[in-house]
N, C-alpha and C positions, 0 to 999 in steps of 0.2 A: 785628206787635209791639203796635200800638195796641189791637187786639182782645183780645190776651192781658192787657194791662194792665187793660182794662175788666173782663174776666172775673175777674181777681184782685181788683179792687175790689169787685165784687159778692160773690164768695165770702167774702172776709175780713169785709166789713161784715155780711152776712146771718148768717154764723156767729157773730160777736160778739153780734148781737142775740139769736140763738137761745140761746147759752150764758148770757147775762146776764139772760134773761127766763124762758124755758121750763125751762132746765136750771139755774136759780139754786141749787137745793139742792146740786148738785155743786160750785158755786163756794164756797158756805159751807163745805162739807167740806174742800175743798182749802186754803182760807185758814186754817182751823183747823190742818190738818196743817203748814202753813208756819209757824205760830206768829204770824200777823199779826192785828191787831185788826179788829174789826168796822168801825171808822171808816175804816181804811185800805182795807178791802174795798169799802166804799161809795164812797169817793173814786175808787178805781181803776175801779170799775164805771161811775160817771158819766163819767169821762174817756174810758174805752174806748168807751162808747156815743156820746159826742160825736165821737170820732175816726172811728167807723164811720159816723156821720151825715155827717161831712165827706167821707168816701170816696164815699158815695152821691151827695151833692150835687155832688161833683167830676166826676160823669159829665156834668153839664150846665154846671158852672162850674169849669173845669179848674184855676183858680188855688187852689181849696180842696184839691185832691188832694194836693199836696205836704205841707201841714200834717197832713192826715189820715194819710198813709202814713208820714211820719217819726215822728209820735207813736205810731202803732200799732206800728211796728217797735221803738220804745223799750219799750213795754209787753210786747211778745213777748220781747224780750231779757231784761227783768226776770223774766218767767215762766221763762225758761231758767235764770237764776241761782237762782231759788227752787227749782226742781226739783233743781238741782245741790246746793243747800244741804242738802236733806234726803235726798240720795242716792236719788232715785226711780229706778225701772228705766227703761230707754231708751224703752219704749212710752209712758210718761207725758210724755216730752219731745217726742214727734213732732207733736202738734197745734200747740203754740206754735212749734215749729221751722218747720213748714210755713208757718204764717201770718207768721212772721218773714221767711222767704225771699220769700214773695209780696209782703209790704210793702216789702222792699228792692228787689224788681224794679219795683214801682210807682214808688218813689222814683227809682230810676235812670232809668227810662223818662221820667218827667216832668222830670228834670234834663237830659234830652237825652243821657244817657250810653249809651243803648242805641238 
């Protein structure tokens, strides 16, 4: 269980870094589709990268993991609501849904629920 939580921490954190840096053009396009402002996009990006950083540092400092996983789960839930708002096809929901479930698993594990 511990190893799975660590694996999820790495997958979620590295994926967020990848999406918000290398694939940033896709983020810009999505936020425009959602009708959100550039300011909101930049704030969300900074907070998601911060959450991803907490997940990575949480590998060595476990007390940071809960903050990172809860905040990441919140952002992924918001992404789900945004996809729902514009009635995206199911395939568009899958990445954020996967990361939402991983973040919830990390949270539950670190709360001692699993």
